C-alpha positions in Angstrom: 25.8 1.4 42.2 23.2 4.1 42.0 20.4 1.6 41.8 21.6 -0.2 44.9 21.8 3.1 46.8 18.3 4.1 45.7 16.9 0.6 46.8 18.7 0.9 50.1 17.0 4.3 50.8 13.6 2.9 49.9 14.1 -0.2 52.0 15.0 1.9 55.0 11.4 3.1 55.1 10.0 -0.3 54.0 11.2 -2.0 57.2 8.3 -0.4 59.0 5.6 -0.6 56.4 4.6 -4.1 55.2 2.9 -3.0 52.0 5.9 -0.9 50.9 8.2 -3.9 51.7 6.0 -6.1 49.5 6.2 -3.7 46.6 10.0 -3.3 46.9 10.7 -7.0 47.4 10.5 -8.1 43.7 12.6 -5.1 42.6 15.4 -6.0 45.0 15.2 -9.7 44.0 15.5 -8.7 40.3 18.4 -6.4 41.0 20.1 -9.3 43.0 19.6 -11.7 40.1 21.0 -9.2 37.6 24.0 -8.5 39.9 24.8 -12.2 40.2 24.5 -12.8 36.5 26.7 -9.9 35.7 29.3 -11.1 38.3 29.4 -7.8 40.1 31.5 -7.5 43.2 30.8 -9.4 46.3 30.1 -6.2 48.3 27.2 -5.3 46.0 25.7 -8.8 46.0 26.0 -8.9 49.8 24.3 -5.5 50.2 21.4 -6.6 47.9 21.2 -10.0 49.7 20.9 -8.3 53.1 18.2 -6.0 51.8 16.3 -8.9 50.4 16.4 -10.7 53.8 15.3 -7.5 55.6 12.4 -6.9 53.2 11.3 -10.5 53.3 11.1 -10.3 57.1 9.2 -7.0 56.9 6.8 -8.2 54.2 5.6 -11.4 56.0 2.3 -11.3 57.7 2.1 -11.6 61.4 -0.4 -14.5 61.4 -0.1 -17.1 64.1 0.7 -20.7 62.9 0.7 -22.3 66.3 -2.4 -24.6 66.4 -2.5 -24.5 70.2 -2.5 -20.7 70.4 -5.9 -18.9 71.0 -5.0 -16.5 68.1 -4.4 -19.3 65.6 -4.8 -18.2 62.0 -5.3 -14.6 63.1 -3.0 -11.7 64.0 -1.3 -13.1 67.1 -0.9 -10.9 70.1 1.7 -13.2 71.6 4.3 -12.8 68.9 
């Protein structure tokens, strides 16, 4: 429980900083895996799962993958 609360506090800041999100992502994934293997309550697993989704979104690079876009393979200004 304390670990989840600490990870939630850290992830609140990580939503706005990509590097912090990238560092926190493996720790949350490991905590989720341990929670699932220990059959912890659904509430804990859901909290960790939502944290993982949020951090994954925050950690991804904002590089354009649209081949027709003038910013292709660069940081896109249209996203």
